[in-house]
Backbone as JSON, one array per atom type, in Angstrom:
{
  "sequence": "MRDETIPTIRFPDGTEVPALGQGTWNMGENRNEARREVESLRAGIDLGMTLIDTAEMYAEGGAEKIVGEAIRDRRDDVFLVSKVYPWNASRKGTIEACENSLLRMGTDRIDLYLLHWRGNHPLAETVEAFEELKASGKIGAWGVSNFDTDDMEELLAVPSGANVAANQVLYNLARRGIEFDLLPWCQQRNIPVMAYSPIEQGRILHNPELIRIAKANQATPAQVALAFLLERDGVIVIPKTANAARAVENRDAVSLDITDEDWAALDAAFPPPARKKPLEML",
  "N": [[0.82, -1.22, 0.0], [2.2, 1.13, 0.05], [2.58, 2.81, -2.12], [1.96, 5.46, -2.63], [3.41, 8.61, -2.06], [3.97, 10.43, 0.98], [1.94, 13.24, 1.4], [2.94, 16.73, 1.38], [3.28, 19.6, 3.52], [3.55, 23.08, 3.43], [5.37, 25.43, 5.26], [5.14, 28.92, 6.3], [7.7, 30.02, 5.77], [8.58, 28.61, 3.64], [9.59, 26.08, 4.1], [9.13, 22.61, 3.71], [7.24, 19.92, 5.0], [6.36, 16.53, 5.92], [2.89, 15.73, 5.75], [1.97, 13.85, 7.44], [3.02, 12.99, 10.5], [4.68, 12.17, 13.6], [3.58, 11.75, 16.91], [4.34, 12.18, 20.46], [3.17, 12.2, 22.92], [2.7, 10.98, 26.19], [4.85, 9.28, 25.97], [7.98, 8.17, 27.37], [7.29, 7.81, 29.99], [7.43, 5.38, 31.21], [9.99, 3.36, 32.01], [10.33, 0.76, 31.15], [9.09, 0.74, 28.72], [10.62, 2.21, 27.05], [12.44, 1.27, 25.06], [10.75, 0.17, 23.09], [9.36, 2.47, 22.37], [11.35, 4.09, 21.27], [12.11, 2.46, 19.1], [9.74, 2.43, 17.64], [9.49, 5.13, 16.85], [11.78, 5.34, 15.28], [11.14, 3.52, 13.28], [9.0, 4.85, 12.14], [10.32, 7.11, 11.11], [11.86, 5.87, 9.14], [9.83, 5.21, 7.42], [9.14, 7.59, 6.35], [7.78, 9.39, 7.91], [8.83, 11.89, 9.11], [8.54, 14.15, 10.63], [8.57, 14.91, 13.96], [6.84, 15.35, 16.92], [7.04, 16.79, 20.11], [7.32, 17.71, 23.63], [8.26, 19.76, 26.44], [6.58, 19.25, 28.52], [5.68, 16.61, 28.3], [5.91, 13.78, 30.09], [7.5, 15.26, 31.77], [9.85, 16.07, 30.37], [10.74, 13.56, 29.77], [9.77, 12.41, 27.38], [11.12, 13.92, 25.49], [13.71, 12.97, 25.87], [13.4, 10.36, 24.94], [12.89, 10.93, 22.25], [15.35, 12.11, 21.61], [17.02, 9.87, 21.76], [15.93, 8.38, 19.68], [16.51, 9.91, 17.42], [19.19, 9.99, 17.31], [22.23, 10.16, 15.57], [20.84, 10.61, 13.25], [19.83, 13.14, 12.97], [19.58, 15.08, 10.94], [17.69, 14.0, 9.29], [15.25, 14.55, 10.27], [12.41, 16.58, 11.15], [12.03, 18.54, 13.8], [9.84, 19.16, 16.46], [9.02, 20.97, 19.35], [7.75, 22.07, 22.58], [7.11, 24.82, 24.81], [6.31, 25.16, 28.24], [3.54, 27.17, 29.38], [3.98, 28.62, 31.78], [6.67, 28.88, 31.77], [7.15, 30.7, 29.86], [8.18, 33.34, 29.82], [10.4, 35.98, 28.7], [13.1, 35.38, 29.44], [12.64, 32.84, 30.57], [11.64, 31.29, 28.45], [13.84, 31.05, 26.77], [15.61, 29.65, 28.42], [14.13, 27.3, 28.83], [14.06, 26.28, 26.25], [16.78, 25.77, 25.82], [17.15, 23.75, 27.71], [15.5, 21.77, 26.63], [16.88, 21.26, 24.26], [19.22, 20.13, 25.3], [18.17, 17.78, 26.47], [17.36, 16.41, 24.2], [19.67, 16.15, 22.82], [20.58, 17.8, 20.72], [21.35, 20.63, 18.59], [19.45, 22.33, 17.72], [15.97, 23.17, 17.39], [13.43, 22.59, 15.14], [10.85, 23.66, 14.99], [9.33, 25.55, 17.39], [7.0, 25.68, 19.94], [4.57, 27.59, 21.8], [2.95, 26.11, 24.4], [0.32, 26.41, 25.45], [-1.83, 29.22, 26.16], [-0.69, 31.4, 28.72], [0.11, 33.34, 31.64], [2.13, 35.07, 30.97], [2.93, 37.89, 28.95], [2.09, 37.85, 25.48], [3.75, 39.27, 23.74], [6.2, 39.2, 25.03], [6.89, 36.5, 25.01], [7.02, 36.08, 22.25], [9.15, 37.76, 21.64], [11.24, 36.36, 22.84], [11.14, 34.0, 21.31], [11.87, 35.05, 18.8], [14.46, 35.84, 19.38], [15.65, 33.36, 19.89], [15.4, 32.26, 17.38], [17.01, 33.95, 15.85], [19.48, 33.27, 16.9], [19.82, 30.74, 15.97], [18.95, 28.57, 17.38], [16.35, 27.73, 17.19], [14.32, 26.99, 14.33], [11.9, 28.02, 13.5], [8.88, 29.4, 14.94], [5.84, 28.76, 16.79], [2.45, 28.27, 17.93], [0.22, 26.62, 20.27], [-2.99, 25.26, 20.91], [-4.42, 27.64, 20.48], [-7.15, 29.72, 19.93], [-9.25, 31.4, 17.48], [-9.52, 34.13, 18.24], [-7.31, 34.36, 19.9], [-5.28, 34.02, 18.05], [-5.63, 36.26, 16.45], [-4.98, 38.23, 18.29], [-2.33, 37.57, 18.71], [-1.15, 38.13, 16.21], [-1.17, 40.85, 16.31], [0.89, 41.7, 17.94], [4.36, 42.83, 18.13], [6.27, 41.31, 15.62], [4.58, 39.16, 15.71], [3.31, 38.17, 13.47], [5.0, 36.35, 12.42], [4.35, 33.83, 13.18], [4.35, 30.35, 12.74], [2.79, 28.06, 12.85], [-0.12, 26.41, 14.26], [-0.97, 24.3, 16.75], [-3.55, 22.11, 17.48], [-6.33, 20.39, 19.07], [-7.85, 18.09, 17.03], [-9.99, 16.06, 15.33], [-12.16, 13.49, 13.98], [-14.24, 13.47, 15.85], [-13.98, 15.9, 17.01], [-14.52, 18.52, 15.64], [-14.75, 21.24, 15.79], [-12.99, 23.34, 15.07], [-13.32, 23.67, 12.4], [-15.25, 25.53, 11.88], [-14.35, 28.23, 12.18], [-11.61, 28.68, 12.98], [-9.88, 26.91, 11.52], [-10.4, 27.68, 8.74], [-9.51, 30.35, 9.0], [-6.77, 30.05, 9.53], [-6.02, 28.66, 7.2], [-6.49, 30.57, 5.21], [-4.4, 32.3, 5.71], [-2.21, 30.81, 5.26], [-1.12, 29.39, 7.41], [-0.09, 26.54, 8.81], [-2.05, 23.97, 10.39], [-1.63, 21.86, 13.09], [-2.74, 18.72, 13.9], [-3.48, 17.31, 16.86], [-3.96, 14.28, 18.82], [-5.36, 12.64, 16.83], [-6.95, 10.38, 16.57], [-8.52, 10.54, 18.72], [-7.38, 9.42, 21.0], [-8.0, 6.77, 20.65], [-10.69, 6.49, 21.24], [-12.69, 6.97, 19.34], [-12.66, 4.84, 17.65], [-14.41, 2.77, 17.85], [-16.76, 3.44, 16.69], [-19.62, 2.56, 14.89], [-20.18, 3.32, 12.19], [-17.75, 4.29, 11.29], [-16.26, 1.95, 11.48], [-17.62, 0.41, 9.55], [-17.06, 1.84, 7.17], [-14.31, 1.61, 7.13], [-14.0, -1.18, 6.77], [-15.14, -1.41, 4.24], [-13.22, -0.22, 2.75], [-11.08, -1.84, 3.01], [-9.45, -1.29, 5.2], [-8.29, -0.01, 8.38], [-10.19, 1.33, 11.17], [-8.68, 3.39, 12.36], [-6.99, 4.17, 10.29], [-8.82, 5.29, 8.49], [-9.74, 7.44, 10.01], [-7.38, 8.94, 10.15], [-7.02, 9.43, 7.43], [-9.17, 11.1, 6.92], [-8.32, 13.53, 8.11], [-6.01, 14.0, 6.65], [-7.04, 14.75, 4.26], [-7.65, 17.39, 4.53], [-6.83, 20.71, 3.71], [-3.67, 22.11, 4.43], [-3.21, 20.83, 6.88], [-1.42, 19.12, 9.35], [-0.84, 15.93, 10.55], [-0.46, 14.18, 13.56], [-0.22, 11.36, 14.76], [0.26, 9.28, 17.64], [2.23, 6.49, 18.48], [3.57, 3.64, 20.13], [4.3, 1.41, 18.89], [5.83, -0.37, 16.44], [4.64, -1.73, 14.31], [2.16, -0.53, 14.23], [2.92, 1.96, 13.42], [3.5, 1.48, 10.77], [0.92, 0.9, 9.9], [-0.27, 3.43, 10.31], [1.17, 4.93, 8.42], [0.25, 3.82, 6.04], [-2.25, 4.9, 5.77], [-2.16, 7.02, 4.09], [-2.55, 6.08, 1.54], [-5.22, 5.53, 1.16], [-8.24, 5.67, -0.7], [-10.97, 7.16, -0.45], [-14.47, 7.09, -1.05], [-16.79, 9.62, -2.29], [-19.3, 9.14, -1.28], [-18.77, 7.75, 1.07], [-17.37, 9.72, 2.45], [-19.48, 11.48, 2.87], [-21.04, 9.9, 4.53], [-19.41, 9.79, 6.76], [-19.54, 12.46, 7.53], [-22.19, 12.53, 8.34], [-22.13, 10.82, 10.5], [-20.27, 12.03, 12.14], [-20.87, 15.01, 12.64], [-20.07, 18.15, 11.08], [-19.31, 21.4, 12.57], [-22.05, 23.62, 13.24], [-22.04, 26.07, 14.29], [-20.08, 28.53, 16.08], [-17.79, 27.15, 18.4], [-16.28, 26.85, 21.64], [-12.73, 26.47, 21.76], [-11.55, 23.2, 21.96], [-9.68, 21.16, 24.26], [-7.36, 18.62, 25.27]],
  "CA": [[0.0, 0.0, 0.0], [3.02, 2.3, 0.23], [2.92, 3.37, -3.43], [1.81, 6.91, -2.6], [4.27, 9.34, -1.13], [3.25, 11.24, 1.96], [1.83, 14.63, 0.94], [3.7, 17.67, 2.18], [2.69, 20.87, 3.92], [4.57, 24.12, 3.38], [5.31, 26.48, 6.26], [5.25, 30.25, 5.7], [9.06, 30.33, 5.31], [8.88, 27.77, 2.49], [9.98, 24.73, 4.52], [8.11, 21.57, 3.48], [7.29, 18.79, 5.93], [5.3, 15.56, 5.64], [1.6, 16.0, 6.39], [1.78, 12.79, 8.44], [4.2, 12.89, 11.35], [4.59, 11.29, 14.76], [3.45, 12.38, 18.21], [5.05, 11.48, 21.54], [2.48, 12.38, 24.19], [2.71, 9.79, 27.05], [6.12, 8.55, 25.9], [8.96, 8.52, 28.4], [6.72, 7.69, 31.34], [7.7, 4.04, 31.74], [11.31, 2.95, 31.56], [10.23, -0.54, 30.48], [8.57, 0.94, 27.37], [11.5, 3.12, 26.32], [13.02, 0.67, 23.85], [9.69, 0.08, 22.09], [9.04, 3.82, 21.92], [12.44, 4.5, 20.37], [12.03, 1.65, 17.88], [8.57, 2.88, 16.87], [9.83, 6.4, 16.22], [12.75, 5.07, 14.21], [10.4, 2.89, 12.18], [8.24, 5.91, 11.48], [11.26, 7.9, 10.31], [12.19, 5.06, 7.96], [8.65, 5.22, 6.55], [8.93, 8.93, 5.81], [7.08, 10.25, 8.88], [10.03, 12.46, 9.68], [8.19, 15.2, 11.59], [8.34, 14.36, 15.3], [6.34, 16.38, 17.83], [7.18, 16.47, 21.52], [7.13, 18.88, 24.49], [8.88, 19.61, 27.76], [5.55, 18.76, 29.43], [5.46, 15.17, 28.19], [6.72, 13.06, 31.08], [8.45, 16.23, 32.32], [11.1, 15.95, 29.64], [11.04, 12.17, 29.44], [9.52, 12.15, 25.96], [12.21, 14.52, 24.72], [14.84, 12.05, 25.95], [13.1, 9.27, 24.0], [13.11, 11.49, 20.91], [16.79, 12.25, 21.44], [17.57, 8.55, 21.46], [15.43, 7.94, 18.37], [17.1, 10.67, 16.31], [20.66, 9.95, 17.4], [22.9, 9.84, 14.3], [20.02, 10.91, 12.06], [19.15, 14.41, 13.25], [19.27, 15.82, 9.71], [16.56, 13.36, 8.61], [14.04, 14.79, 11.06], [11.92, 17.92, 11.46], [11.78, 18.38, 15.23], [8.92, 20.13, 17.06], [8.82, 20.84, 20.79], [6.89, 23.12, 23.14], [7.46, 25.4, 26.1], [5.21, 25.36, 29.19], [3.16, 28.59, 29.46], [4.56, 29.31, 32.94], [8.08, 29.13, 31.48], [7.19, 31.47, 28.61], [8.72, 34.7, 29.89], [11.51, 36.11, 27.75], [14.23, 34.59, 29.94], [12.23, 31.45, 30.8], [11.51, 30.59, 27.17], [15.19, 30.73, 26.29], [16.14, 28.6, 29.29], [13.38, 26.07, 28.55], [14.53, 25.78, 24.96], [18.12, 25.19, 26.01], [16.99, 22.47, 28.42], [14.96, 20.8, 25.66], [17.99, 20.91, 23.37], [20.09, 19.21, 26.04], [17.51, 16.48, 26.63], [17.27, 15.74, 22.9], [21.01, 15.99, 22.27], [20.66, 18.48, 19.44], [21.67, 22.05, 18.71], [18.36, 23.15, 17.18], [14.59, 22.68, 17.26], [12.96, 23.17, 13.88], [9.64, 24.44, 15.27], [9.17, 25.63, 18.84], [5.64, 26.16, 20.17], [4.01, 27.9, 23.12], [2.03, 24.97, 24.53], [-1.01, 27.04, 25.52], [-1.69, 30.57, 26.7], [-0.53, 31.54, 30.17], [0.05, 34.7, 32.17], [3.17, 35.93, 30.4], [2.47, 38.6, 27.76], [2.48, 37.24, 24.21], [4.87, 40.02, 23.17], [7.43, 38.76, 25.7], [7.19, 35.17, 24.49], [7.43, 36.23, 20.85], [10.5, 38.34, 21.65], [12.15, 35.25, 23.12], [11.16, 33.14, 20.12], [12.65, 35.71, 17.76], [15.87, 35.78, 19.78], [16.09, 31.98, 19.67], [15.5, 32.07, 15.92], [18.19, 34.68, 15.39], [20.68, 32.57, 17.36], [19.87, 29.44, 15.31], [18.52, 27.47, 18.26], [15.1, 27.25, 16.6], [14.15, 27.41, 12.94], [10.65, 28.79, 13.43], [8.1, 29.26, 16.18], [4.4, 28.77, 16.62], [1.64, 28.19, 19.14], [-0.63, 25.45, 20.41], [-4.23, 25.51, 21.64], [-4.84, 29.02, 20.29], [-8.38, 29.9, 19.17], [-9.16, 32.46, 16.5], [-9.26, 35.42, 18.87], [-5.92, 34.33, 20.36], [-4.43, 34.21, 16.87], [-5.75, 37.67, 16.07], [-4.2, 39.0, 19.26], [-0.91, 37.27, 18.46], [-0.7, 38.85, 15.03], [-1.11, 42.28, 16.6], [2.09, 42.05, 18.71], [5.54, 42.91, 17.27], [6.77, 40.04, 15.05], [3.6, 38.08, 15.87], [2.93, 37.62, 12.17], [5.95, 35.3, 12.06], [3.87, 32.53, 13.67], [4.48, 29.37, 11.66], [1.84, 26.94, 12.97], [-0.98, 26.34, 15.45], [-1.3, 22.89, 17.03], [-4.8, 22.05, 18.23], [-7.07, 19.14, 19.08], [-8.68, 18.01, 15.82], [-10.24, 14.72, 14.81], [-13.54, 13.33, 13.54], [-15.18, 13.78, 16.93], [-13.68, 17.25, 17.52], [-14.42, 19.27, 14.4], [-15.13, 22.62, 16.04], [-12.13, 24.32, 14.43], [-13.71, 23.85, 11.0], [-16.18, 26.65, 11.74], [-13.66, 29.49, 11.92], [-10.16, 28.67, 13.18], [-9.2, 26.26, 10.4], [-10.4, 28.57, 7.58], [-8.69, 31.51, 9.3], [-5.37, 29.65, 9.33], [-5.82, 28.32, 5.78], [-6.41, 31.82, 4.44], [-3.12, 32.95, 5.98], [-1.16, 29.81, 5.02], [-0.55, 28.96, 8.68], [-0.48, 25.14, 8.99], [-2.66, 23.49, 11.63], [-1.17, 20.52, 13.48], [-3.85, 18.03, 14.57], [-3.06, 16.32, 17.86], [-4.98, 13.27, 19.17], [-6.18, 12.49, 15.62], [-7.94, 9.3, 16.71], [-9.17, 10.76, 20.03], [-6.78, 8.43, 21.9], [-8.64, 5.48, 20.4], [-12.09, 6.44, 21.65], [-13.64, 7.0, 18.21], [-12.45, 3.7, 16.77], [-15.49, 1.8, 17.99], [-17.95, 3.95, 16.04], [-20.06, 1.58, 13.89], [-20.06, 3.82, 10.82], [-16.32, 4.33, 10.98], [-15.87, 0.55, 11.25], [-18.19, -0.01, 8.26], [-16.31, 2.47, 6.09], [-12.98, 1.0, 7.13], [-14.11, -2.5, 6.13], [-15.42, -1.21, 2.82], [-11.98, 0.23, 2.11], [-10.04, -2.78, 3.42], [-8.58, -0.48, 6.05], [-8.66, -0.01, 9.79], [-10.83, 2.59, 11.56], [-7.67, 4.43, 12.6], [-6.53, 4.67, 8.99], [-9.86, 6.17, 7.94], [-9.71, 8.66, 10.82], [-6.22, 9.72, 9.71], [-7.27, 9.87, 6.05], [-10.08, 12.25, 7.0], [-7.54, 14.73, 8.39], [-5.06, 14.21, 5.56], [-7.78, 15.38, 3.16], [-7.83, 18.81, 4.81], [-5.72, 21.56, 3.28], [-2.87, 22.77, 5.45], [-3.27, 20.13, 8.17], [-0.38, 18.13, 9.65], [-1.45, 14.96, 11.47], [0.63, 13.63, 14.37], [-0.62, 10.24, 15.63], [1.3, 8.73, 18.51], [2.2, 5.06, 18.75], [4.82, 3.04, 20.6], [4.28, 0.09, 18.25], [6.37, -0.19, 15.09], [3.66, -2.22, 13.34], [1.13, 0.5, 14.14], [3.5, 3.04, 12.62], [3.28, 1.08, 9.38], [-0.52, 1.1, 9.67], [-0.51, 4.86, 10.16], [1.75, 5.35, 7.14], [-0.57, 3.33, 4.93], [-3.46, 5.72, 5.65], [-1.95, 7.95, 2.97], [-2.94, 5.45, 0.28], [-6.66, 5.29, 1.08], [-9.01, 6.47, -1.66], [-12.33, 7.03, 0.09], [-15.45, 7.63, -1.98], [-17.59, 10.76, -1.84], [-20.41, 8.62, -0.48], [-18.27, 7.44, 2.4], [-17.11, 10.99, 3.12], [-20.78, 11.98, 3.31], [-21.46, 9.08, 5.66], [-18.63, 10.24, 7.92], [-20.12, 13.74, 7.96], [-23.44, 12.24, 9.05], [-21.79, 10.18, 11.79], [-19.49, 13.01, 12.92], [-21.29, 16.24, 11.95], [-19.25, 19.36, 11.21], [-19.97, 22.38, 13.44], [-22.99, 24.56, 12.64], [-21.85, 27.37, 14.95], [-18.8, 28.66, 16.8], [-17.66, 26.45, 19.66], [-14.99, 27.1, 22.29], [-11.68, 25.54, 21.37], [-11.44, 22.06, 22.87], [-8.34, 20.71, 24.61], [-7.21, 17.42, 26.08]],
  "C": [[0.85, 1.26, 0.0], [3.45, 2.93, -1.09], [2.87, 4.9, -3.4], [2.77, 7.53, -1.6], [3.41, 10.13, -0.16], [3.14, 12.67, 1.42], [2.59, 15.56, 1.87], [2.89, 18.93, 2.46], [3.83, 21.9, 3.95], [4.33, 25.15, 4.49], [5.49, 27.84, 5.6], [6.64, 30.59, 5.17], [9.5, 29.47, 4.14], [9.31, 26.35, 2.83], [8.83, 23.76, 4.3], [8.33, 20.42, 4.45], [6.21, 17.78, 5.53], [4.02, 15.9, 6.39], [1.26, 14.96, 7.44], [3.07, 12.65, 9.22], [3.96, 11.94, 12.5], [4.5, 12.13, 16.04], [4.15, 11.57, 19.29], [4.4, 11.67, 22.91], [2.37, 11.03, 24.91], [3.95, 8.93, 26.88], [7.03, 9.01, 27.03], [8.47, 8.37, 29.81], [7.06, 6.37, 32.02], [9.01, 3.55, 31.16], [11.25, 1.63, 30.77], [9.73, -0.41, 29.03], [9.53, 1.73, 26.48], [12.03, 2.53, 25.02], [11.98, 0.58, 22.73], [9.36, 1.46, 21.52], [10.09, 4.33, 20.94], [12.34, 3.76, 19.05], [10.86, 2.08, 17.01], [8.86, 4.19, 16.16], [10.81, 6.2, 15.08], [12.07, 4.42, 13.01], [9.62, 3.94, 11.41], [9.13, 6.79, 10.61], [11.6, 7.16, 9.02], [11.06, 5.07, 6.94], [8.34, 6.6, 5.98], [8.17, 9.87, 6.73], [8.15, 10.95, 9.73], [9.77, 13.68, 10.57], [7.86, 14.54, 12.92], [7.97, 15.5, 16.23], [6.51, 15.91, 19.27], [6.99, 17.75, 22.34], [7.85, 18.66, 25.8], [7.87, 19.08, 28.77], [5.46, 17.24, 29.43], [6.45, 14.41, 29.07], [7.81, 13.96, 31.66], [9.83, 16.1, 31.68], [11.44, 14.54, 29.24], [10.82, 11.84, 27.98], [10.62, 12.75, 25.1], [13.46, 13.63, 24.76], [14.64, 10.85, 25.02], [13.35, 9.74, 22.57], [14.61, 11.61, 20.63], [17.46, 10.94, 21.09], [17.16, 8.1, 20.05], [16.12, 8.64, 17.22], [18.62, 10.69, 16.37], [21.24, 9.45, 16.08], [22.04, 10.07, 13.07], [19.22, 12.2, 12.26], [18.73, 15.11, 11.97], [18.14, 15.21, 8.91], [15.22, 13.81, 9.17], [13.72, 16.28, 11.17], [11.38, 17.85, 12.88], [10.92, 19.53, 15.77], [8.89, 19.89, 18.57], [8.07, 22.08, 21.29], [7.38, 23.56, 24.51], [6.19, 25.51, 26.96], [4.83, 26.84, 29.22], [3.78, 29.32, 30.65], [6.07, 29.5, 32.79], [8.26, 30.17, 30.38], [7.45, 32.96, 28.78], [9.88, 34.79, 28.89], [12.68, 35.24, 28.18], [13.86, 33.11, 30.07], [12.11, 30.66, 29.52], [12.87, 30.16, 26.66], [15.8, 29.61, 27.12], [15.45, 27.26, 29.02], [13.83, 25.45, 27.24], [15.89, 25.12, 25.1], [18.06, 23.86, 26.75], [16.44, 21.39, 27.5], [16.05, 20.34, 24.71], [18.93, 19.91, 24.04], [19.47, 17.83, 26.14], [17.49, 15.71, 25.31], [18.63, 15.58, 22.22], [21.18, 16.63, 20.91], [20.96, 19.95, 19.66], [20.55, 22.95, 18.19], [17.03, 22.4, 17.23], [14.02, 23.36, 16.03], [11.73, 24.04, 14.06], [9.38, 24.38, 16.76], [7.86, 26.34, 19.14], [5.4, 26.58, 21.61], [2.86, 26.92, 23.33], [0.56, 25.39, 24.69], [-0.8, 28.41, 26.17], [-1.58, 30.56, 28.22], [-0.59, 33.0, 30.57], [1.12, 35.63, 31.6], [2.64, 36.61, 29.14], [2.97, 37.92, 26.47], [3.69, 37.94, 23.61], [6.21, 39.56, 23.74], [7.86, 37.39, 25.17], [7.69, 35.26, 23.06], [8.84, 36.82, 20.76], [11.55, 37.26, 21.91], [12.27, 34.32, 21.93], [12.03, 33.75, 19.02], [14.14, 35.7, 18.09], [16.44, 34.38, 19.55], [16.27, 31.7, 18.18], [16.75, 32.74, 15.39], [19.49, 33.97, 15.77], [20.83, 31.19, 16.73], [19.44, 28.28, 16.17], [17.16, 26.92, 17.86], [15.03, 27.75, 15.16], [12.95, 28.3, 12.75], [9.91, 28.59, 14.74], [6.61, 29.3, 15.85], [3.71, 28.66, 17.96], [0.85, 26.89, 19.14], [-1.84, 25.83, 21.25], [-4.64, 26.98, 21.61], [-6.11, 29.05, 19.45], [-8.22, 31.11, 18.25], [-8.86, 33.81, 17.13], [-7.84, 35.5, 19.43], [-4.96, 34.59, 19.19], [-4.47, 35.67, 16.42], [-4.91, 38.55, 17.0], [-2.7, 38.8, 19.02], [-0.38, 38.07, 17.27], [-0.55, 40.35, 15.26], [0.14, 42.68, 17.39], [3.29, 42.12, 17.77], [6.08, 41.53, 16.9], [5.79, 38.89, 15.2], [3.19, 37.43, 14.56], [3.91, 36.55, 11.69], [5.52, 33.92, 12.56], [3.8, 31.54, 12.51], [3.45, 28.25, 11.71], [1.01, 27.11, 14.23], [-1.36, 24.88, 15.63], [-2.51, 22.82, 17.94], [-5.39, 20.64, 18.18], [-8.0, 19.11, 17.87], [-8.76, 16.56, 15.38], [-11.72, 14.63, 14.43], [-14.56, 13.74, 14.6], [-15.01, 15.2, 17.46], [-13.44, 18.17, 16.32], [-14.72, 20.76, 14.56], [-14.3, 23.64, 15.29], [-12.52, 24.57, 12.97], [-14.62, 25.06, 10.81], [-15.46, 27.96, 11.43], [-12.14, 29.41, 12.02], [-9.42, 28.06, 11.99], [-9.24, 27.14, 9.14], [-9.52, 29.81, 7.78], [-7.22, 31.2, 9.04], [-5.09, 29.33, 7.86], [-5.67, 29.57, 4.93], [-5.08, 32.52, 4.6], [-1.94, 32.01, 5.81], [-0.39, 29.45, 6.29], [-0.99, 27.51, 8.92], [-1.09, 24.88, 10.37], [-2.13, 22.08, 11.89], [-2.27, 19.88, 14.32], [-3.32, 17.0, 15.55], [-4.25, 15.46, 18.28], [-5.92, 13.0, 17.98], [-7.15, 11.31, 15.64], [-8.59, 9.35, 18.09], [-8.71, 9.72, 21.04], [-7.51, 7.09, 21.84], [-10.13, 5.44, 20.65], [-13.07, 6.41, 20.48], [-13.61, 5.73, 17.38], [-13.53, 2.64, 16.86], [-16.79, 2.28, 17.35], [-18.37, 3.02, 14.91], [-19.89, 2.06, 12.44], [-18.6, 3.91, 10.38], [-15.8, 2.91, 10.7], [-16.38, 0.07, 9.9], [-17.39, 0.54, 7.09], [-14.9, 1.89, 5.99], [-13.01, -0.36, 6.44], [-14.33, -2.38, 4.63], [-14.17, -0.81, 2.05], [-10.8, -0.67, 2.43], [-8.97, -2.06, 4.25], [-9.0, -0.66, 7.5], [-9.39, 1.3, 10.11], [-9.83, 3.72, 11.79], [-7.17, 5.01, 11.29], [-7.54, 5.61, 8.37], [-9.87, 7.49, 8.69], [-8.54, 9.55, 10.43], [-6.43, 10.25, 8.3], [-8.2, 11.07, 6.02], [-9.3, 13.54, 7.2], [-6.56, 15.04, 7.27], [-5.72, 14.83, 4.33], [-7.88, 16.89, 3.33], [-6.6, 19.6, 4.38], [-4.99, 22.16, 4.48], [-2.87, 22.12, 6.81], [-2.17, 19.08, 8.26], [-0.92, 17.23, 10.76], [-0.33, 14.25, 12.23], [0.14, 12.52, 15.31], [0.57, 9.75, 16.45], [1.13, 7.22, 18.62], [3.57, 4.63, 19.26], [4.97, 1.64, 20.02], [4.72, 0.25, 16.81], [5.39, -0.67, 14.02], [2.53, -1.21, 13.16], [1.64, 1.7, 13.35], [3.33, 2.74, 11.14], [1.81, 1.29, 9.01], [-0.84, 2.58, 9.46], [-0.02, 5.36, 8.81], [0.86, 4.97, 5.97], [-1.89, 4.08, 4.79], [-3.37, 6.68, 4.47], [-2.52, 7.39, 1.67], [-4.44, 5.21, 0.14], [-7.31, 6.23, 0.08], [-10.49, 6.29, -1.31], [-13.33, 7.73, -0.81], [-16.18, 8.83, -1.4], [-18.74, 10.31, -0.96], [-19.96, 8.31, 0.94], [-17.89, 8.7, 3.17], [-18.42, 11.57, 3.67], [-21.28, 11.2, 4.52], [-20.68, 9.46, 6.92], [-19.15, 11.58, 8.44], [-21.41, 13.53, 8.74], [-23.15, 11.65, 10.43], [-21.06, 11.14, 12.72], [-19.75, 14.39, 12.31], [-20.3, 17.4, 12.14], [-20.0, 20.41, 12.02], [-20.89, 23.31, 12.66], [-22.85, 25.95, 13.24], [-20.49, 27.36, 15.63], [-18.86, 27.91, 18.11], [-16.34, 26.84, 20.31], [-13.97, 26.05, 21.86], [-11.54, 24.44, 22.42], [-9.98, 21.69, 23.08], [-8.41, 19.39, 25.35], [-6.04, 17.61, 27.02]]
}
């Protein structure tokens, strides 16, 4: 099934990344799982899922250590994303947090560095730190996570705020609220959206209609859920798995060719939003 290459998404600075990457939430929490987690990430890299997303929050740096092990000797093959805690996002704190993340991952640069969610530090202060990190070469670009449309508007109004490269939010078949305004807003400005928890941590996979459509396409429910997001313009999908075989399954979602009738059935089973909803988070 791996005949089709993974589609790419272009960041505002022209950098292209695979639209299907790898998440690491919950990795690094159990020492006994570390080897499997590293092997799964390496398998994903081999399959072309070279964007890896992590955060200082995940296992309090433990996931970044797993990523560091997975990318050892192949840093240049990977587009690395990490995030700063909001309470660390002062000008000085952001720079220190970034340096700590770099140490944990054993690298000299993060390709995309995100503010994990909004906190009490002024956005202008965080952006100033991001711009300083970018100028020093410690990060390639910066972005945000869990920002709604009004947050994005506010961000663009601060000095250098228009340099935001991405917004990572909760987005899957069961959580389509961003389609009402946030996703179109980002698409119009060519700001990629990164979809975390794309299969709702497995909770949507028992939906009867999703199972029916998966069987009709000789696929798994997870593959259909990923294919749904891969159909959206400007969306990067970051499923997490600690199973190398599941990484192969995720990769093969790229090759699904789902009919218009099945897309309509998915819309009926998981209706798109008819009005503005508050941004959801996990």
